[in-house]
C-alpha positions as CSV (number, residue, x, y, z in Angstrom):
1,M,-16.1,-30.6,27.9
2,Q,-19.4,-31.6,26.7
3,D,-21.1,-29.8,24.6
4,T,-24.4,-28.1,25.6
5,A,-26.8,-25.7,25.0
6,E,-28.0,-25.8,28.9
7,K,-29.3,-22.0,30.8
8,L,-26.4,-20.7,32.9
9,S,-26.4,-20.1,36.5
10,V,-26.8,-16.1,37.5
11,K,-23.8,-17.1,39.4
12,E,-21.7,-18.1,36.5
13,K,-23.2,-15.0,34.5
14,I,-22.4,-13.0,37.6
15,G,-18.8,-14.7,37.7
16,F,-18.1,-14.7,34.1
17,S,-18.6,-10.5,34.0
18,L,-16.5,-9.5,36.8
19,G,-13.5,-10.7,34.2
20,D,-14.2,-7.5,32.0
21,C,-15.0,-5.2,35.2
22,A,-11.5,-6.2,35.8
23,S,-10.2,-5.5,32.2
24,N,-11.9,-2.4,32.2
25,L,-10.8,-1.1,35.5
26,F,-7.8,-0.4,33.1
27,F,-9.4,-0.2,29.7
28,Q,-11.1,2.9,31.2
29,T,-8.4,4.5,32.9
30,F,-6.5,3.8,29.2
31,I,-9.0,5.8,27.3
32,L,-10.2,8.3,30.0
33,F,-6.8,9.7,31.3
34,L,-3.9,7.6,29.9
35,L,-3.7,10.6,27.5
36,I,-4.0,13.4,30.2
37,F,-1.2,11.3,32.2
38,Y,1.3,11.5,29.8
39,T,1.0,15.2,29.3
40,D,0.5,16.6,31.7
41,V,1.9,14.6,34.7
42,F,4.2,12.4,32.9
43,G,5.5,15.4,30.7
44,L,5.2,13.9,27.3
45,P,4.6,16.1,24.1
46,A,1.0,15.2,22.8
47,A,2.1,14.5,19.6
48,A,5.0,12.2,21.3
49,V,2.4,10.1,22.8
50,G,-0.5,10.0,19.5
51,T,2.7,8.1,17.7
52,M,3.8,6.1,20.5
53,F,0.1,4.8,20.5
54,L,0.3,3.8,17.0
55,I,3.7,2.2,17.1
56,T,3.3,0.1,19.9
57,R,0.3,-1.3,17.7
58,I,2.9,-3.2,15.3
59,W,4.1,-5.4,17.8
60,D,0.6,-6.0,19.1
61,A,-0.7,-6.8,15.2
62,F,1.9,-10.2,15.6
63,F,1.2,-11.1,19.6
64,D,-2.8,-10.9,19.4
65,P,-3.2,-13.5,16.8
66,V,0.0,-15.6,18.6
67,I,-2.2,-15.8,21.7
68,G,-5.7,-16.6,20.0
69,I,-3.8,-19.8,18.4
70,I,-2.0,-20.8,21.6
71,S,-5.6,-20.4,23.6
72,D,-6.7,-22.3,20.9
73,R,-4.2,-25.2,21.5
74,T,-4.6,-25.1,24.9
75,Q,-5.4,-28.0,26.9
76,T,-5.6,-28.2,30.6
77,R,-7.7,-29.6,33.2
78,W,-9.7,-26.3,33.7
79,G,-10.4,-26.0,30.0
80,K,-8.8,-23.9,26.8
81,F,-9.5,-20.5,28.0
82,R,-9.7,-19.9,31.9
83,P,-6.0,-20.9,33.1
84,F,-5.0,-17.8,30.9
85,L,-6.7,-15.8,33.9
86,L,-4.7,-17.7,36.5
87,W,-1.7,-17.2,34.6
88,F,-1.7,-13.7,33.9
89,A,-3.7,-11.9,36.4
90,L,-1.3,-11.0,38.8
91,P,1.4,-9.6,35.4
92,F,-1.7,-7.7,34.5
93,A,-2.2,-5.8,38.2
94,I,1.8,-5.2,38.3
95,I,2.5,-4.2,34.5
96,G,-0.4,-1.4,35.0
97,I,0.7,0.3,38.1
98,L,4.6,0.6,36.5
99,T,2.7,2.2,33.5
100,F,0.9,5.0,35.5
101,T,4.9,5.2,37.2
102,T,6.7,8.4,36.9
103,P,10.3,7.5,36.9
104,G,12.8,10.4,37.9
105,F,14.2,10.6,33.8
106,D,15.0,12.9,31.2
107,N,12.5,13.4,28.3
108,T,13.7,11.1,26.4
109,G,14.2,8.5,29.2
110,K,10.5,9.1,29.8
111,L,10.1,8.3,26.7
112,I,11.9,5.0,26.3
113,Y,10.3,3.7,29.5
114,A,6.7,5.0,27.8
115,Y,6.9,2.6,25.1
116,I,8.3,-0.2,27.0
117,T,5.6,-0.1,30.1
118,Y,2.3,0.9,27.6
119,S,3.7,-2.1,25.0
120,F,4.1,-4.5,28.0
121,M,0.9,-3.6,29.2
122,M,-1.2,-4.0,25.6
123,M,0.5,-7.7,25.8
124,I,-0.6,-8.8,28.8
125,Y,-4.2,-7.2,28.4
126,S,-3.5,-9.7,25.0
127,A,-2.6,-12.7,27.1
128,I,-5.7,-12.4,29.8
129,N,-8.5,-10.7,27.2
130,V,-8.0,-12.9,24.3
131,P,-9.0,-15.9,26.2
132,Y,-11.5,-14.3,28.4
133,S,-13.5,-13.1,25.3
134,A,-13.2,-16.3,23.7
135,L,-14.8,-17.6,27.4
136,M,-18.0,-16.5,26.5
137,G,-18.1,-18.7,23.4
138,V,-17.5,-22.3,25.2
139,L,-19.3,-21.2,28.2
140,T,-22.9,-22.0,25.9
141,S,-23.3,-23.1,22.4
142,N,-26.9,-20.8,23.0
143,S,-26.8,-17.3,20.4
144,E,-29.6,-16.4,22.8
145,Q,-27.9,-17.0,26.2
146,R,-24.8,-15.3,24.9
147,V,-27.0,-12.1,24.5
148,I,-27.7,-12.3,28.0
149,L,-24.1,-13.0,29.1
150,S,-22.9,-10.4,26.7
151,S,-25.3,-8.0,29.0
152,Y,-24.2,-9.3,32.2
153,R,-20.5,-8.5,31.3
154,F,-20.8,-5.1,30.2
155,V,-23.0,-4.1,33.2
156,A,-19.8,-5.3,34.6
157,A,-17.8,-3.8,32.7
158,F,-19.5,-0.5,32.5
159,S,-19.7,-0.6,36.6
160,G,-15.6,-1.0,36.1
161,G,-15.7,2.4,34.0
162,F,-18.2,3.9,37.0
163,I,-15.2,2.9,39.7
164,V,-12.8,4.5,37.4
165,Q,-14.9,7.7,36.7
166,G,-16.2,8.5,40.1
167,A,-12.9,7.6,42.3
168,T,-9.8,7.8,40.0
169,L,-9.2,11.4,40.3
170,Y,-10.1,11.4,44.3
171,L,-8.0,8.6,44.7
172,V,-5.0,10.8,42.6
173,S,-5.8,13.7,45.4
174,F,-6.0,11.8,48.1
175,L,-3.3,9.3,47.9
176,G,-0.7,11.6,46.3
177,H,-1.7,14.7,48.7
178,G,-1.2,17.4,45.5
179,N,1.9,15.3,44.3
180,L,0.4,13.7,41.2
181,Q,3.2,11.7,40.5
182,V,2.7,9.8,43.8
183,G,-1.2,10.1,43.6
184,W,-1.7,8.1,40.1
185,K,1.0,5.4,41.3
186,L,-0.7,4.6,44.4
187,A,-4.2,5.0,42.6
188,M,-3.6,2.3,40.2
189,A,-2.0,0.1,42.5
190,T,-5.7,0.2,44.5
191,I,-7.2,-0.4,41.4
192,A,-5.1,-3.1,40.1
193,G,-5.7,-4.5,43.5
194,L,-9.4,-4.8,42.8
195,A,-8.5,-6.0,39.2
196,F,-6.8,-8.9,40.2
197,V,-9.5,-10.6,42.5
198,L,-11.6,-9.9,40.0
199,F,-10.4,-12.4,37.7
200,M,-9.9,-14.7,40.3
201,V,-13.8,-15.0,40.8
202,T,-14.3,-15.3,37.0
203,F,-11.3,-18.2,37.1
204,L,-13.4,-20.0,39.7
205,T,-17.0,-19.4,39.0
206,T,-17.1,-20.8,35.3
207,K,-16.8,-23.7,33.1
208,E,-15.9,-24.5,29.6
209,R,-18.8,-26.5,27.8
210,V,-18.2,-26.2,24.0
211,S,-15.3,-27.9,22.4
212,P,-14.6,-28.3,18.6
213,P,-15.3,-30.8,16.4
214,K,-13.9,-34.0,16.9
215,E,-12.4,-34.2,13.7
216,Q,-11.2,-30.8,13.4
217,K,-7.7,-30.4,12.4
218,T,-5.9,-27.8,13.9
219,Q,-3.5,-26.1,11.5
220,V,-3.1,-22.3,11.9
221,K,-3.2,-21.4,7.8
222,L,-6.6,-23.3,8.0
223,D,-7.7,-21.5,11.1
224,L,-6.4,-17.7,9.4
225,K,-7.9,-18.7,6.0
226,D,-11.1,-19.2,7.7
227,L,-10.6,-16.1,9.4
228,I,-10.2,-13.6,6.1
229,T,-12.6,-15.1,4.0
230,N,-15.4,-15.0,7.2
231,K,-17.4,-11.9,5.9
232,P,-19.6,-11.1,9.3
233,W,-16.7,-11.3,11.3
234,L,-14.7,-8.6,8.4
235,L,-17.8,-6.1,8.8
236,I,-18.4,-6.6,12.9
237,A,-14.2,-6.1,13.3
238,G,-14.2,-3.2,10.8
239,A,-17.0,-1.8,12.5
240,T,-15.2,-2.2,15.7
241,I,-12.4,0.0,14.5
242,F,-14.4,2.9,13.7
243,Q,-16.3,2.2,17.0
244,L,-13.5,2.3,18.8
245,I,-11.8,5.5,17.1
246,Y,-15.1,7.4,18.3
247,I,-15.2,6.6,21.9
248,V,-11.8,6.6,22.5
249,M,-11.4,10.3,20.9
250,R,-14.5,11.7,22.9
251,S,-13.7,9.8,26.1
252,S,-10.0,10.8,25.6
253,S,-11.2,14.5,24.9
254,I,-13.4,14.7,28.3
255,A,-10.5,15.8,30.8
256,Y,-9.6,18.2,28.2
257,Y,-12.8,19.4,27.7
258,F,-13.1,20.3,31.5
259,K,-9.6,21.2,32.4
260,Y,-9.6,24.0,29.8
261,Y,-13.0,24.5,28.4
262,I,-15.6,24.6,31.1
263,G,-13.5,24.9,33.8
264,D,-14.1,25.7,37.5
265,Q,-17.5,27.5,37.9
266,Q,-20.8,27.0,39.6
267,W,-23.4,25.0,38.2
268,N,-27.2,26.2,38.8
269,L,-28.9,22.9,38.9
270,F,-32.9,23.6,38.9
271,G,-32.1,26.4,41.5
272,H,-29.6,24.6,43.4
273,V,-25.7,26.3,43.2
274,F,-23.4,24.3,43.1
275,N,-19.7,25.1,42.8
276,M,-17.8,22.8,40.9
277,T,-14.2,22.0,40.4
278,F,-12.4,20.3,37.3
279,D,-12.6,17.1,39.0
280,D,-15.9,17.5,39.9
281,F,-16.8,18.1,36.7
282,T,-15.1,15.7,34.9
283,S,-16.1,12.6,37.5
284,S,-19.5,13.2,37.8
285,F,-20.2,13.9,34.0
286,L,-18.4,10.6,33.3
287,M,-20.7,8.9,36.0
288,S,-23.9,9.9,34.9
289,G,-23.3,8.9,31.6
290,T,-21.9,5.5,32.8
291,I,-25.4,4.6,34.3
292,A,-27.3,5.9,31.3
293,T,-24.9,3.4,28.9
294,V,-25.4,0.7,31.7
295,I,-29.1,1.4,31.1
296,G,-28.8,1.0,27.8
297,A,-27.0,-2.2,28.1
298,I,-29.3,-3.9,30.2
299,L,-32.1,-2.9,27.7
300,T,-30.1,-4.6,25.0
301,K,-32.0,-7.6,24.4
302,W,-34.9,-5.9,24.2
303,F,-34.3,-3.7,21.5
304,S,-32.2,-6.6,19.5
305,G,-35.7,-8.8,20.1
306,I,-37.7,-6.1,18.3
307,F,-35.0,-4.9,15.5
308,D,-32.4,-7.5,15.7
309,K,-29.3,-7.3,16.3
310,K,-27.5,-5.6,13.2
311,I,-30.4,-3.0,12.7
312,T,-30.1,-2.5,16.4
313,Y,-26.3,-2.3,16.4
314,L,-26.2,0.4,13.6
315,S,-29.1,2.4,14.3
316,F,-28.1,3.5,17.7
317,L,-24.0,3.6,16.9
318,I,-25.1,6.3,14.1
319,S,-27.9,8.1,16.8
320,S,-24.5,8.2,19.5
321,A,-22.3,9.8,17.0
322,V,-24.9,12.3,15.5
323,L,-25.6,13.3,19.3
324,C,-22.2,13.6,20.2
325,S,-21.4,16.4,17.2
326,I,-24.2,18.8,18.9
327,F,-21.1,19.1,21.6
328,Y,-19.7,21.5,19.1
329,F,-22.6,24.3,19.4
330,L,-22.8,24.4,23.0
331,T,-21.0,27.1,25.5
332,P,-19.2,26.7,29.0
333,Q,-22.6,28.6,30.7
334,N,-24.7,25.5,29.2
335,I,-23.8,23.2,31.7
336,T,-26.9,21.3,32.2
337,V,-27.5,20.9,28.7
338,I,-23.8,19.1,28.4
339,Y,-25.1,16.8,31.2
340,I,-28.4,15.9,29.2
341,L,-26.6,15.4,26.1
342,N,-24.1,13.5,27.6
343,L,-26.9,11.3,28.9
344,M,-28.5,10.8,25.4
345,V,-25.1,10.2,24.0
346,S,-24.5,7.5,26.2
347,F,-27.6,6.0,26.9
348,F,-27.5,4.9,22.7
349,F,-23.9,3.9,23.3
350,G,-24.9,0.9,25.9
351,P,-26.3,-1.3,23.0
352,V,-23.8,-1.0,21.3
353,S,-20.7,-2.3,22.9
354,T,-22.8,-5.3,24.2
355,L,-24.2,-6.6,21.1
356,Q,-20.4,-6.0,19.7
357,W,-18.9,-9.6,21.3
358,A,-21.9,-11.2,21.1
359,M,-22.2,-10.5,17.6
360,Y,-18.4,-12.2,17.0
361,T,-19.1,-15.1,19.1
362,D,-22.0,-15.5,16.3
363,A,-18.9,-15.1,13.5
364,A,-17.5,-18.2,15.4
365,D,-20.4,-20.0,14.7
366,Y,-20.7,-18.8,11.6
367,S,-17.4,-19.7,10.4
368,E,-18.0,-23.7,12.3
369,W,-21.5,-24.0,10.3
370,K,-19.5,-23.1,7.0
371,N,-16.4,-24.9,7.3
372,N,-16.9,-27.4,10.2
373,R,-14.3,-25.6,11.8
374,R,-14.0,-24.0,15.0
375,A,-11.3,-21.6,16.1
376,T,-12.4,-19.3,18.9
377,G,-9.7,-18.1,20.4
378,L,-8.4,-16.7,17.3
379,V,-11.9,-15.6,16.1
380,M,-11.4,-13.1,19.6
381,A,-8.3,-12.3,19.7
382,A,-8.4,-11.2,16.1
383,S,-11.0,-9.1,17.1
384,L,-9.5,-8.1,20.2
385,F,-6.9,-6.6,17.5
386,A,-9.4,-4.7,15.9
387,L,-10.9,-3.6,19.5
388,K,-7.0,-2.2,20.3
389,L,-6.3,-1.2,16.9
390,G,-9.3,1.5,17.1
391,L,-7.9,2.2,21.0
392,S,-4.6,3.2,19.3
393,L,-5.9,5.2,16.5
394,G,-8.1,7.4,18.7
395,G,-5.1,7.5,20.8
396,A,-3.1,8.5,18.3
397,F,-5.6,11.0,16.3
398,V,-6.0,12.8,19.7
399,G,-2.7,13.4,20.4
400,W,-2.1,14.9,16.9
401,I,-5.3,16.7,16.7
402,L,-4.3,18.7,19.9
403,A,-0.3,18.8,18.4
404,Y,-2.2,20.2,15.1
405,H,-4.0,23.3,17.1
406,G,-1.2,24.3,19.2
407,Y,-2.3,22.7,22.7
408,I,0.7,23.2,25.5
409,A,0.1,21.2,28.7
410,N,-0.9,23.2,31.4
411,Q,-1.5,26.6,30.3
412,A,-4.2,28.7,29.1
413,Q,-5.1,27.6,25.3
414,S,-5.1,29.5,22.5
415,P,-8.3,30.1,20.6
416,D,-7.4,27.5,17.8
417,S,-5.9,25.1,20.5
418,M,-9.5,25.5,22.5
419,R,-11.7,24.8,19.2
420,G,-9.8,21.5,18.7
421,I,-11.0,20.3,22.0
422,I,-14.0,21.2,21.2
423,L,-13.8,19.2,18.0
424,L,-12.8,16.2,19.8
425,M,-16.1,16.2,21.4
426,S,-18.0,16.3,18.5
427,F,-17.5,16.4,14.9
428,Y,-14.3,14.8,14.9
429,P,-15.2,11.5,16.6
430,A,-19.1,11.7,15.4
431,I,-17.4,10.9,12.0
432,F,-15.9,7.4,12.7
433,G,-19.1,6.9,14.7
434,V,-21.3,7.3,11.7
435,A,-18.7,5.3,9.4
436,G,-19.3,2.1,11.7
437,G,-22.4,2.2,11.9
438,L,-22.8,2.7,8.2
439,L,-20.6,-0.4,7.7
440,M,-23.0,-2.8,9.3
441,L,-25.6,-2.3,6.7
442,F,-23.8,-5.3,5.2
443,Y,-23.6,-7.6,7.7
444,P,-25.6,-11.1,7.2
445,L,-26.3,-12.5,10.5
446,T,-29.6,-11.4,11.4
447,N,-31.8,-13.1,14.1
448,K,-33.3,-15.5,11.8
449,M,-30.5,-16.7,10.4
450,M,-28.4,-17.7,13.7
451,I,-31.6,-20.0,14.4
452,K,-31.1,-21.9,11.3
453,I,-26.7,-22.5,12.7
454,E,-27.5,-22.6,16.0
455,E,-30.1,-25.6,14.9
456,D,-27.4,-27.4,12.6
457,L,-24.8,-26.7,14.7
458,T,-26.9,-28.6,17.8
459,A,-27.6,-31.2,15.3
460,R,-24.5,-31.8,13.9
461,R,-22.5,-32.1,17.0
462,K,-25.4,-34.7,18.6
463,S,-24.8,-36.8,15.3
464,S,-20.8,-36.5,16.3
465,K,-21.3,-37.9,19.7
466,V,-23.6,-40.7,18.4
467,D,-20.8,-41.8,16.0
468,L,-18.2,-41.5,18.7
469,V,-20.8,-43.8,20.9
470,S,-21.2,-46.3,17.9
471,A,-17.4,-46.4,17.4
472,S,-16.5,-47.3,21.1
């Protein structure tokens, strides 16, 4: 691999971004529908699912860094990170289908099956997404190009989410013919097939260019030491945990919110009356929110150029969370206001997700600049661990809170359980969103500092090449 700061072609940017579209086909399904699938279709208690989400993190805590360490030390003719897309795309699709398959077991057997399939799903997710996330750090060494690449990536990711939000419930109904268990299995088989194809496109259209310093010693102990002393990474990882708890709690609650609080009803939208079912409300609410999020993601470079990446991230995350809390005060009849507020919450969240990964690659550059060592795979593995910890904690909190408020699946909800569902759409997640934004006040890597780091690293790499040529 050769080190270069050249601009990436549109073809390569799109090809790379499709990998995140593939991942998000499952990631969004987990966030939006996995909990309600487990409680209302699979038949597991909400508290048991919440506990399962958290316990499975124990193994993942060890597995994510292992994948990062392995990928950093992988050497093939395709590079370090691209081969993992080729090797794990098919297993990723298969385990995704099995996760949404309902076996004819008793309650204990179903819970064991859920533990096994969900644990393997998270492991395969790591095996393909740790290298994929690291890939962005080696396609180009230019920080500005990475922000652009990150924007492409998250437009594709949100497009994957758009597919999930708009098609999943309708696929379940159409393919299952009223049988939700069959419908979910076949719907996920369709989504899994698409994910496999997209991963293959990413593999075929990208090229790794940035290599670690030639003199770098590949010692795991040194890699881990560099990571835990990397202040920018610690801060963005902490913010990621809060950010994911925020978005997962809110997103996982949407299906419950419309099924039990809003219900089937007529919606008078600017003089036009629509007869809306739970499926219609949920899909249209999610899709319209995703459009707003994509617009925010597209404008990320403009916002971060004016306000700096750090200020954009923290101010937009806090704004999204504060607006989210307003849902507590809305009634089932405030449909139009509910949708408008969701557009605002979603728009402000767009740049947050986009900047998150660009800031992780900046943290990898910072580590190389400070320590003269690069471990992009480990940085991204640990970053994915933070993301998955937030995902698991968010899902666990929703399951436990539903149980605490007395939620019973497929029944008319009590006033207390209804209040819990409303709080899960408003104040509960907002607390974590604000906390994540405030944490980033201490993040040190400004746009100005990254220009300095990039110039220093470029000079070092050129000097290293000259030394190698002279030695030969």
